[in-house]
N, C-alpha and C positions, 0 to 999 in steps of 0.2 A: 241853739238852746243847750249849751254845754254847762251852764252854771245852774246851781240850785237856788230856789227861791223859797223862803220861809213864808208860809201862809199865815200861821199863827203859832203861838207858844204860850205855855203857862208854867209857872215855877212855884213849887211848894215852899221853896226857901225864901223867895222875895214876896210871895203871896200876890203875884201880879199876873195879868194876862196881857199879851201883846198881839195885835192884829196889824199885819203889814199894811201900810197906808196905800199901797197899790191896789188893795182889795176893798177899799171903802165904797166902791160901786156895788158891792154885793148888797142884796136886800137886808134890811135891819133884822128881820126874823132869822136869816141865815147867820148873820154875825152874832146874834144872841145865842143861837144854838151852838155855834162853835165855842163861844165863851163858856157856856154852861158845861159842855162836854169836856173841854180841856181842864177847867178848874176842878170839876168833880173828879176827874181822873187823878190829878195831882193830890187832891185831898184824900183820895182813897189809897193810893199806892206810894205817894211821895215823889220826889225827884222833879224832873223837868220833862214836859211833853212838847214836842214840836211836830207840826204838820208841815211837811216840806215837799215841794215839787222838785223831783230829781232832774237830772240833765236831760232825760227823755220826756219830761213833762208829766210823769206819773206821781200821784200823791202818795206820800209815805208817812207813817207814824215813826217818830224817833223818840226814844226815851233815854235819859241819862240821869245819873245821880252823882253827887259829890262823893269823892273817894271815902271819906270817913262816915258816910251816912249809913249807919247800921239799921236804921228803921225802914230804909227803902226796900220794897218788896219786889225783887226782880222777877220772880215767877208770877206773882200777882199782876205785875205790869204786862207781861207777855199775854197772859190770859185776858186781861182787860182790853188790850189792843185787839185781840181776836174777837172779843164780844162786841166792841165798837164797830169793827169792820162788818160784822154780821147785822147788828141792830141799826146801824146808821148807813147801810149800803146805799140807800136812795140819796141821802145827803152827799155822801162821798162821790157817788157817780155824777151828781149835779155839779159839784165843785170841780171835778175832773173835766167835765164838758165845758164849764165856764172858762177854765184856764185855757183849754185847747182852742176855744173860739175867740176869746177876747184878750188873753194875755200871752199867747204863744209867740207873738211877734216881738215881745220886749227883748 
C-alpha cells in the first residue's frame, strides 16, 4: 500500500464532485453525505477538496487552490477541515475501517 488512493474530490472551479469508482460499493447514504460535505466545503472556502487514503491507508483531507485564486480562504479552509474532522468523526472512522477491511488489498 505505497500508493495514494483518492476517495472523492470536489472543485469550486469546475463545480463538480468526483467519487472514485472503486468505492461505489459504499452505501448510497454515505456517498450522498460525502458529496454534500465536499461540495459545501468548496462552496464555502473555494478551491479543491480531496479525501485521500495515503500510503499507510489513513484518510486525509487535502485542499488546493489555483495560483491566481485570490478568493480562496486558506485560513478558513484549515478551520473547516478541523471542524469536519470533529463533526464527521463517526463517518470518517467508518470510511477508514471500510478501507482497511475491504480495500486494503488493492
